[in-house]
C-alpha positions as CSV (number, residue, x, y, z in Angstrom):
1,M,0.3,0.1,-0.2
2,A,1.3,3.5,-0.8
3,Q,1.8,5.9,1.7
4,F,1.9,9.8,1.3
5,R,2.6,12.5,3.4
6,V,0.2,15.7,3.1
7,E,1.4,18.9,4.4
8,T,-0.3,22.6,4.5
9,V,1.7,25.7,3.3
10,L,0.5,29.3,3.9
11,D,1.1,31.3,1.3
12,P,2.0,34.8,2.3
13,K,0.8,36.6,-1.1
14,T,-2.8,35.2,-0.5
15,N,-2.8,34.4,3.2
16,R,-4.4,31.2,1.9
17,Y,-3.2,27.8,2.6
18,F,-2.3,25.2,0.1
19,V,-1.5,21.4,0.2
20,E,1.6,19.6,-0.6
21,V,1.8,15.7,-1.3
22,Y,4.8,13.7,-0.7
23,K,5.7,9.9,-1.6
24,E,6.9,8.2,1.6
25,G,10.3,9.1,2.2
26,E,10.7,12.0,-0.6
27,S,11.5,15.6,0.3
28,T,10.1,17.3,-2.9
29,P,6.3,16.8,-3.3
30,F,4.9,15.5,-6.4
31,V,1.4,17.3,-5.9
32,V,1.1,21.2,-5.4
33,G,-2.0,22.8,-5.0
34,N,-3.4,26.0,-5.5
35,P,-3.8,28.4,-2.5
36,I,-7.3,28.1,-1.7
37,Y,-8.0,27.0,1.8
38,L,-8.7,29.7,4.7
39,S,-7.4,27.3,7.4
40,H,-5.1,24.3,7.5
41,E,-8.1,22.3,9.3
42,H,-9.7,23.0,5.7
43,A,-7.0,22.1,3.5
44,M,-6.5,18.9,5.4
45,A,-10.0,18.0,5.4
46,D,-10.3,18.1,1.4
47,A,-6.9,16.3,1.3
48,V,-8.6,13.5,2.9
49,E,-11.7,13.7,0.8
50,I,-9.6,13.5,-2.2
51,F,-7.4,10.5,-0.9
52,K,-11.1,8.8,-0.1
53,K,-12.4,9.2,-3.4
54,G,-9.3,8.6,-5.3
55,F,-8.7,5.0,-3.5
56,P,-12.5,4.0,-2.4
57,D,-10.8,0.5,-1.4
58,Q,-8.1,1.7,1.1
59,P,-8.3,2.5,4.4
60,I,-7.9,6.3,4.8
61,T,-6.1,7.1,8.1
62,A,-6.4,10.7,9.4
63,W,-3.3,13.3,9.6
64,R,-1.6,12.8,12.8
65,G,-2.0,16.1,15.3
66,Q,0.6,18.8,14.8
């Protein structure tokens, strides 16, 4: 099973968050979203939903508290 790390980043130009997705063990993201989220929590919740829809047969675990 593939494992990914999802991080949120605050864009200083827009003051909104975007999502970066990393493959396990990688230091460079392979997906970088647009800064559209008003909060870290909204960005993470949307990322989890995207993974759930993209991998419907795989268990998706919530992010660890930060």
